[in-house]
C-alpha positions in Angstrom: 164.4 137.3 195.2 162.3 134.5 193.7 159.3 136.6 192.7 156.1 134.6 192.4 152.8 135.6 190.6 149.5 134.0 189.8 147.4 134.9 186.8 143.7 134.4 187.4 142.5 133.0 184.0 139.7 130.7 185.0 136.7 133.1 184.4 134.0 132.4 181.9 134.3 135.8 180.1 130.6 135.9 179.3 130.5 139.7 179.0 132.8 139.4 176.0 130.1 137.4 174.2 131.2 136.0 170.9 134.9 136.5 171.6 134.8 133.8 174.3 132.2 131.5 172.6 134.9 129.1 171.6 137.9 130.1 173.7 138.8 131.2 177.2 139.2 134.9 177.8 142.9 134.3 178.4 143.4 133.5 174.7 141.4 136.5 173.4 143.9 138.4 171.3 144.6 142.1 171.7 146.4 143.5 168.6 147.5 140.0 167.6 148.7 138.8 171.0 146.7 136.9 173.6 145.9 138.5 177.0 147.7 135.6 178.6 150.9 136.0 176.6 150.9 139.8 177.2 150.6 139.3 181.0 153.2 136.5 181.1 155.7 138.6 179.1 155.1 141.6 181.4 155.6 139.5 184.5 158.8 138.0 183.2 160.2 141.4 182.1 159.5 142.6 185.7 161.5 139.8 187.3 158.9 137.2 188.1 160.3 133.7 187.7 157.4 131.6 189.0 154.0 132.0 187.5 150.9 130.0 188.4 147.8 130.1 186.1 144.4 128.8 187.0 142.1 127.4 184.3 138.5 126.4 183.9 136.6 127.6 180.8 138.2 125.9 177.8 141.1 125.1 180.1 142.6 122.5 177.7 143.2 125.3 175.2 145.3 127.1 177.8 147.3 123.9 178.4 148.0 123.5 174.7 148.9 127.2 174.3 151.5 126.9 177.1 152.9 123.7 175.7 153.6 125.3 172.3 155.1 128.6 173.6 158.4 129.0 175.4 158.6 131.4 178.3 161.6 132.2 180.5 159.8 131.3 183.7 158.6 128.3 185.7 154.9 128.1 184.8 152.4 125.9 186.7 148.7 125.1 186.1 146.1 125.2 188.9 143.3 123.1 187.4 139.7 124.2 188.2 138.1 122.4 185.3 136.1 120.3 187.7 134.8 123.3 189.7 135.2 127.0 189.1 136.5 128.2 192.5 135.9 132.0 192.1 138.6 134.6 192.7 139.3 133.7 196.3 138.8 129.9 196.1 141.1 129.7 193.2 143.9 131.3 195.3 143.2 129.0 198.2 143.4 126.0 195.9 146.7 127.2 194.5 148.4 127.7 197.9 150.5 124.5 197.6 152.4 126.1 194.8 153.4 128.9 197.1 154.9 126.9 200.0 158.4 128.2 199.3 157.7 131.9 198.7 157.2 134.9 201.0 154.8 136.8 198.7 152.5 136.3 195.8 151.3 138.8 193.3 147.8 138.1 191.9 147.0 139.5 188.5 143.7 139.2 186.6 144.2 138.0 183.1 141.9 140.7 181.7 144.0 143.6 183.1 146.6 145.3 181.0 148.7 148.0 182.5 152.3 149.4 182.9 152.1 149.3 186.7 155.5 148.8 188.4 154.7 145.3 189.7 158.3 144.5 190.6 158.7 147.6 192.8 155.4 147.0 194.6 156.2 143.4 195.1 159.6 144.1 196.6 158.3 146.9 198.9 155.5 144.6 200.1 157.9 141.8 200.9 159.8 144.2 203.1 156.8 145.8 204.7 155.6 143.4 207.3 152.0 143.7 206.1 149.9 140.6 205.2 148.4 142.0 201.9 148.4 145.1 199.7 145.4 145.8 197.4 146.5 147.9 194.5 143.8 150.6 194.1 142.8 153.5 192.0 140.7 156.7 192.3 138.3 156.0 189.4 134.6 155.5 188.7 133.3 152.0 189.4 130.1 150.5 190.9 132.0 148.7 193.7 134.4 150.4 196.0 136.8 149.2 198.7 136.8 151.3 201.9 139.9 152.3 203.8 140.7 154.2 207.0 143.3 157.0 207.4 146.1 154.4 207.8 145.1 152.9 204.4 143.8 149.8 206.2 140.8 147.9 204.7 137.6 148.5 206.7 134.8 147.7 204.2 133.3 147.4 200.8 130.4 149.3 199.1 128.1 148.5 196.2 127.1 151.9 194.9 124.3 150.6 192.7 122.2 149.1 195.5 123.7 150.9 198.5 124.8 147.8 200.4 127.9 147.7 202.6 130.2 145.0 204.0 132.3 145.9 207.0 135.4 144.4 208.6 134.1 145.4 212.0 131.5 148.0 213.0 130.3 150.5 210.3 132.4 153.6 209.8 131.4 157.2 209.3 134.6 158.3 207.7 136.5 156.3 205.1 138.2 156.6 201.7 136.6 154.9 198.7 138.9 153.4 196.1 138.5 151.1 193.1 140.2 147.7 193.0 142.7 147.4 190.2 142.5 143.6 189.7 146.0 143.3 191.2 147.1 142.5 194.8 149.9 141.0 196.8 149.7 138.7 199.8 151.6 136.4 202.1 150.6 132.8 201.6 150.1 132.3 205.3 147.2 134.7 205.2 144.9 132.1 203.7 146.4 129.0 205.2 143.9 126.5 206.6 140.9 127.6 204.5 139.1 124.7 203.0 139.0 124.3 199.2 135.7 125.9 198.2 134.3 128.9 196.3 135.2 132.2 197.8 135.2 135.8 196.6 138.7 137.3 197.2 137.1 140.5 198.5 135.1 138.5 201.1 138.3 136.7 202.2 140.1 140.0 202.6 137.3 141.5 204.6 137.3 138.5 206.9 141.0 138.4 207.3 141.3 142.2 207.8 139.8 141.7 211.3 143.1 140.3 212.6 145.6 141.1 209.8 147.1 144.2 208.2 145.6 144.6 204.7 146.3 148.0 203.1 145.5 150.0 200.0 148.4 151.1 197.8 147.3 153.5 195.2 148.6 153.2 191.6 148.8 155.8 188.9 150.1 154.0 185.8 150.2 155.8 182.4 147.7 153.1 181.2 145.4 150.6 182.8 142.8 148.6 181.0 140.1 146.1 182.2 138.9 144.1 179.2 135.5 143.3 180.6 133.0 144.1 177.8 133.1 144.3 174.0 133.3 148.1 174.0 136.3 147.9 176.3 137.9 145.3 174.0 137.5 147.5 170.9 138.9 150.5 172.6 141.9 148.6 174.0 142.6 146.8 170.7 142.9 150.2 169.1 145.3 151.5 171.8 147.7 148.6 171.4 
């Protein structure tokens, strides 16, 4: 199987303050190794041979980094330096890279974990579903909502009490946190114009007519390097 992944590395990283004042978040180091390198190495170790990386903030630094490091994978750049496309728009723009693959794993560059990505990818490819959202039962201000068949039905902002629904509002649902990792079939987003989208909004729209499920993960570690406090804690862990 020619496993394919995309690392979302185009974000501004503003919550990391001085750490991203002169570099992209992808090149912030954790225990002496950049987030980008850690994620590329992890993907390669789990059998991913094609890796697409989107860039925007200090994107030329990512290009130089990849030019001076050897990785045992085919790596491609999806260039968003002209316009940051957000999490969904970046995937839509990168679709031409996925014309010859049946499934794509998306991995945020600021997530570090020991999730079995290869196993989830292979099971998804054989499932017949259009997308799997890897989820967790943890505290967060935004939750994805699923029915008793693990199908996506909505989204909730706990802080302000707002909801977004796939169809009509539900009375019963399970709330889960998004892990920053998901797998989809490229045909799911075929035909969308190149513009800014949130990936959650795209999934909520496509869930009206496509099977998008939650798959819960329970890794021994999972980190989201979002803020300085997170970074200090994670740096100590590694």
